[in-house]
N, C-alpha and C positions, 0 to 999 in steps of 0.2 A: 840733276835736272830739276824740273819743277818750275815754279814761278820765279822769274829772275828780275822782275820789274817792280819798282816802287818800294824798295826796302826802307827808305828813310825820307819819305815825302813829308811835307808840312801838313796842311789841312787837306783831306782827301775827299773833295767834293761832298761835304758832310751830308747835305740834305738828300742828294740822290743816292748816295751809298746807304743812308738810313732806310730809304724806301726799298732798296734792294734787299737789305737784311730783314726788314719787318714783313714785307709782302712778297718779295721776289723769291728768296731761298725757301719760303714756305710752299712754293708751287710744287705740286706732284707728291707731297708727303703721303697722301692717302692712296696714291696710284702706283707707287713702286712695289716691286715684288720683294718678299722676304726682308722687309725693313728698309729698303733703299728708297731714297727720294728721287732717284733717276726716273725720268719720264717713261711712261709706257708700262705694259704688262707683258711678261714673257709669253711668247706663242708656244702652243703645244709642239713638242719636238725639239725645243731649244733648252740648253743647259747653261746656267750661270757659272762661269769659271773665275770671275774676279768681280768684286763688289765692294763699294764703300757707301757712305751716306749720300753721295751725290752722283756716282757713276756706276755702271756695270758693263761687263763684257760677257757675251754669250757665244756658244758654238752650237752646232747641231748634235743632237744625241746620236749615238752610234746605231740606234735602231731605225733611224730615218733612212728610207730608200728612195722616196719620191722627193727629189730636191726641189723641183718647181712648185710642188704643192706647199712645202714649208715656206718658201720665199713669197709665194702669193699670199699666204696667211699673214705673214709679217707685214707685207705692204697693205693688206686690207685693214689691219689694226692701225697702221700709221695713218691711213686716210680717215679712219673713224676718229682718231685723235684730233685731226685737223678740223673736224666739224664741231668739236666741243667748244663751249664759250671759253674765251681766254681772259686772263687777268689783265686789267688796264695797265698802260704804261705808268710806272711810278711817278707820282706828282712831286717834282723837285721842290715844292714850297711847303711840304708837310712838316719837315724837321724830324728830330728824333735822335736816336743813338746810332752812330755809324758802326759798321762792322766790316766783314769781308776779310780778305787776306792781309790787307795792309793796316788795319786798325783805323783809328781816327778819334775825333772829338764829339762832343754833344752840342746840339744847337739846332736852330731853325734857320730858314733862309728865304730868299726871294728869287731863287734861280741864279744867284750870282750875277755875272755880267751878261746873262742871257735874257733877263727880264722875266716877268710873270707869265707862266705858260698856261694858266687857268683859262678855260674857255676855248682854247685852240684845238684843232683836230690833231690826233696823233698819226704817226706814219708807220703803223705796225703791219707786218705781213709775213706769210709763210715763205720760206725759201725751200724749194722742193726740186730735187734733181735725180736723174738716173742716167746711166750709160752702160754700154756693153762693149766687149771686145772679143777677140779670139785667141786661143792658146792651143798649141800642138805639142804636148809633152813628148819627150823622146820615148819611143816604144809604146806610146799610147795613141789615142784618137783625138782629133781636133774637136774642140768644144768651146762653149762660151764662158767668159768671165764677166761679172756684172758688179756694179756699184750703185747704190741708191741711198738717199738720205733726205731728211727734212729738219728744219729748225725754225722756230717762230722768233722773229726779230722785232724788238720793241724800240721805237725811236720817237723822241718827242718832236713837237712841231718845229722847234728851232734846230733840230738835228745836231745836238752837241754831245750826245752819248748814244750808245747802242747796247742792248741786252739781248743775247741769244738764249732762248728758253726751249725746253722740251725737245732737245736734239736727239734724234735717233738715226742710225745708219746701219747698212749691212753691205758686205761684199761676199761674193760667192763664185765658186768654180762649179759650173753646171754640166761639165762633161761627165762621161761614165767610165772612161778608162785612161788613167787610174781613177778610182772613185774619189780619193782624197788628194789634196796637195800636200807636199812635204811640210810647207809652212805658208802662212798667210800673214802678211803685215797689213794692218788696217789702220788708216789715218783719217781723223777728222781735223779739218782746219777751219778756224773762224778768223776772218780777216776784215779789218776796217781801214779804209783809206781816210786820212785825216789832214786837217789844216790846223796849225797852231802847235801848242805844247804837246810833247809825247804823251799818249794816253796811258793810263793805268789799266792793267788787265786783272780783273778780280774774279775768282771762282773757277779758274781753269782746272781741268782734271789733274789729279796727282800724277807727277811725272811728265806733264806736258811741257813742251818747249815754248817759251813766251818771248816775243821780241817786240820792241816798241821804239819808233823814231818819230820825228816830227811829220813824216809823210805817211806812216802806216803803223798799225799794231796788229799782232797776230798771235794766236795760240794754236799749237799743233799737237795733237794727242795721238800717239801711235802705240799699238799693242800687237803682239804676235801670238798666234795659235799654231799648233803643229798637228800634223796627221789628221786634218779635217778639211772639209770643203767649204765651210761657212764661218763667218765672224760677224758679230753684231755689237754695236755700241749704243749706250744710252747715257746722256748726261743732262742734268737739270738746268744749269745756268752758267753762262760766261758773260761778264759785263765789261765794257770798254768805256772808261770815264776820263775826262780831263783831270789833271793832277790837282787843280785848285778851283774853287768856286769862281774866282775872278778871272781865270785864264780864258782868253778867246780860243774857241775850238769849234770845229765842225767836222762831221763825218760826211763823206761824199761818195763812198763806194763801200758796200757791205756785201760780204760773200761767205758762203759755207760750201766746202768741198769735201768729198769722200774719195779716198784712194785705196785701192786694194792691190798689193803686189804678191803674186802667187809664185812660189818656188816649186819646181819639179826637177829634182836632181840639181844640175848646174845651170838650169835655165830659169829665167824670171820673166814674168808677164805682168803688166800693169794696166789698170783701168782707173779713170778718174771721172767722177760726176761733179757738177758745180752749178750753183745758182747764185745770182747776185741781184742787188737792188741799189738804187740811187747812183747808178754809174753814169 
């Protein structure tokens, strides 16, 4: 699996990709736990079970008995994160050395076919979602399942690329009997509707499923934890760029969704939260 798009492109939106590398991927370096650049700080009662320089997966420590208290603390930290100053949308006229998953060339630019963006307002905003559902495990009691997440999306005035930063999400089984689910599949999906050439997807988490057509581009990251009631994701940055500076392209629908699928024996229960912009 992993990134499957843009293996042999020509020039990879040199200037915007440069801005991503120089200022974007540096986001969150000082905020991640145990050396990770993934956004956020682990809440008390959570345990990191998978981590690299851009992402981490956490579950609840076995000592936690008050589920709602842990979830409330995670959400409090997420709201606090949203009040902090955010880095500006990368200036596509800066130039520099490109990077990211697909590589590229060195050079400056003028925004390609999109014109000079200097002096125009950006279209940045938080996507923030939550949802709940019900589950009745065989031999157990009816209880709530929940999903929630947030991602800060950066979009320039001309809306020709989108960068999701500081993504965090959680899914939880809040029932008491059984205390844990047999397994929880946790999925974050970043999606951009587009017009023009298929977009490149840069910086998706390792193992993510990436798809791109002329109508949309998507990165979907799924992990599974077992014998627990809680799963949490953090990822620093996913960018959606047109394949060339001169290509006409526009984003018109941007979304982040969080899905939790909970297994109890042979039964599965799913809940999804979603927020979108520019629809």
